[in-house]
C-alpha positions in Angstrom: 49.4 -0.5 28.3 47.8 2.6 29.9 45.9 1.9 33.1 42.7 3.9 32.5 41.4 3.0 35.9 44.6 4.2 37.6 44.4 7.5 35.7 40.8 8.1 37.0 39.3 7.2 33.6 36.5 4.6 33.6 36.9 1.8 31.1 34.4 1.8 28.2 31.4 -0.5 28.8 28.9 -1.9 26.4 25.6 0.1 26.8 22.5 -1.7 27.9 20.4 -3.1 25.1 16.8 -4.3 25.3 15.1 -6.6 22.8 11.3 -6.9 23.2 8.4 -8.4 21.2 4.7 -7.3 20.9 2.9 -10.6 21.6 -0.7 -9.4 21.4 -0.2 -7.5 18.2 1.4 -10.6 16.7 -1.5 -12.9 17.6 -4.4 -10.5 17.1 -3.2 -8.3 14.2 -0.8 -10.5 12.5 1.9 -7.9 12.9 5.1 -8.7 14.9 6.8 -5.7 16.3 10.4 -6.1 17.5 11.6 -3.3 19.9 15.4 -2.8 19.7 16.4 -0.2 22.2 19.8 1.0 23.4 20.7 3.3 26.3 22.8 6.1 24.9 23.2 8.2 28.1 21.9 8.2 31.7 18.1 8.1 31.5 18.1 8.4 27.7 17.5 5.7 25.1 16.9 5.3 21.4 14.7 2.6 19.9 13.9 1.2 16.5 10.8 -0.9 16.0 10.5 -2.9 12.7 7.2 -4.6 12.1 6.7 -7.8 10.2 3.4 -9.0 8.7 3.0 -12.6 9.7 -0.7 -13.3 8.8 -2.7 -12.0 5.9 -6.0 -12.6 7.6 -5.6 -12.0 11.4 -8.5 -12.1 13.8 -8.9 -8.3 14.2 -9.1 -7.7 10.4 -12.5 -9.3 10.2 -14.2 -8.8 13.5 -17.5 -7.2 12.5 -19.4 -10.2 11.4 -18.5 -10.0 7.7 -16.9 -12.6 5.6 -13.2 -13.1 6.0 -12.4 -11.7 2.5 -10.1 -8.8 3.5 -6.4 -9.5 3.4 -3.3 -7.6 4.4 0.3 -7.6 3.3 3.5 -5.6 3.9 4.5 -2.9 1.5 8.2 -3.2 2.4 10.9 -5.7 1.9 9.3 -9.1 2.1 7.2 -9.3 5.3 8.8 -6.0 6.6 6.2 -3.2 6.6 8.6 -0.5 7.9 10.0 0.7 11.2 9.6 3.5 13.8 12.3 5.6 15.5 11.8 6.7 19.0 13.8 8.7 21.7 13.0 7.9 25.3 13.5 9.9 28.5 13.4 7.7 31.5 11.8 9.7 34.3 13.4 7.6 37.1 16.9 8.3 35.8 17.6 4.7 34.8 17.0 3.3 31.3 14.6 0.3 31.0 13.2 0.7 34.5 10.2 2.7 35.6 8.4 5.3 33.6 9.4 6.6 30.2 8.3 9.4 27.9 9.0 8.8 24.2 8.7 10.8 21.0 8.1 8.3 18.2 8.1 8.7 14.4 6.5 5.7 12.6 6.7 4.8 8.9 4.8 1.6 8.1 3.2 0.6 4.8 0.5 -2.0 4.2 -1.4 -3.3 1.2 -5.0 -4.4 1.6 -7.0 -6.6 -0.8 -10.6 -7.9 -0.8 -11.4 -11.1 -2.7 -14.5 -13.0 -3.7 -15.3 -16.7 -3.1 -13.0 -17.7 -6.0 -10.1 -15.7 -4.8 -10.5 -13.0 -7.5 -9.6 -9.5 -6.3 -12.6 -7.2 -5.8 -10.7 -4.1 -4.6 -7.3 -3.1 -3.3 -5.7 -0.1 -1.6 -2.3 0.8 0.0 -2.2 2.4 3.4 0.7 4.3 5.0 1.0 4.7 8.8 3.4 7.7 9.0 2.7 9.3 12.4 4.3 11.4 15.1 3.4 10.0 18.6 4.0 11.1 22.2 4.1 7.9 24.2 4.1 7.3 28.0 5.0 3.9 29.3 6.1 1.9 32.3 8.6 -1.0 32.4 9.6 -3.5 35.1 12.6 -5.9 35.2 13.3 -9.2 36.9 16.9 -10.1 36.2 17.2 -10.0 32.4 13.5 -10.4 31.8 11.5 -7.2 31.1 7.8 -6.5 30.8 6.1 -3.2 30.1 3.8 -1.1 27.9 1.9 2.1 27.7 -0.2 4.4 25.6 0.5 7.2 23.1 -1.3 10.0 21.5 -0.3 10.9 17.9 -1.1 12.7 14.7 -1.0 11.2 11.2 1.5 13.0 8.9 -0.2 11.7 5.7 -3.5 12.7 4.0 -5.1 9.4 2.9 -8.6 9.7 1.5 -10.4 7.2 -0.8 -14.1 7.0 -1.3 -16.6 6.0 -4.0 -18.3 8.7 -6.0 -21.5 7.2 -7.4 -23.4 9.6 -9.7 -27.2 9.5 -9.4 -28.6 6.7 -11.5 -25.2 5.0 -12.0 -24.5 1.4 -11.0 -22.2 1.2 -7.9 -18.8 -0.1 -8.7 -15.3 -0.1 -7.3 -14.2 1.6 -10.6 -15.7 4.8 -9.2 -13.1 5.1 -6.4 -11.7 8.6 -6.0 -9.4 10.5 -3.7 -11.6 13.7 -3.9 -13.5 13.0 -0.7 -15.1 15.4 1.7 -14.9 13.0 4.7 -11.7 11.8 6.3 -12.1 8.2 5.0 -9.8 5.7 3.3 -12.3 3.1 2.1 -11.8 -0.3 0.5 -14.8 -2.2 -0.9 -15.5 -5.8 0.3 -18.2 -6.3 -2.4 -18.1 -5.2 -6.0 -21.5 -3.4 -5.6 -20.2 -1.4 -2.7 -22.7 -2.9 -0.4 -20.0 -3.3 2.3 -16.9 -1.1 2.7 -14.2 -0.7 5.4 -12.4 2.5 6.5 -8.6 1.9 6.7 -8.0 5.1 8.6 -8.0 5.2 12.4 -11.4 6.1 13.9 -9.9 9.3 15.4 -8.0 10.3 12.2 -6.0 12.4 11.8 -5.5 11.9 15.5 -4.7 8.4 16.8 -4.1 6.3 19.9 -1.2 3.9 20.2 -1.2 1.0 22.7 1.8 -1.3 23.4 2.5 -4.3 25.6 5.9 -5.8 25.2 8.1 -8.4 26.8 11.7 -9.5 26.3 15.2 -9.3 27.7 17.7 -6.6 28.6 21.4 -7.1 28.8 
């Protein structure tokens, strides 16, 4: 057997891997993000973040005083809505410690449905979160445990517009939904007479803000 150490060649070592969860998104948004990140070089890492829909009616989906009749679901495989891919540059030279600058491409798909008191569908729409994000974060480690987060600024790569074109004198109805909209809105009706609607697009669309807080282990 060749002695690699004796020949001045360092033996191969398993790269560091970090597995982290998004606890607040899980509880408040009903979406569990799982960060799977591996160090591929000194100060450089690659992460994949699948997101699973765990609740169809989470707290943040109905926070504006309306009835809880808007439901969400994943438009992927089972509860999987999709995943993001990110490349991280660790500014302190060591992966999973200190500050990181990431370029992230997201691809998540969700279905939304509003229902009446009898559970009958009023309106429904699909929404895709395909975005390019520049993210800055900071992470700390205590042994194997890691905690961190950050904020990102991004741009939507999809044009999602849906509104209701009600001709003068016509009765408002969800059947009048159209994609030919002047405003940057992606609306879903909560009532059949369009008395209440919700915009599924980010308030800053096509720009967006991303916030993360994650915790987990690194080994």
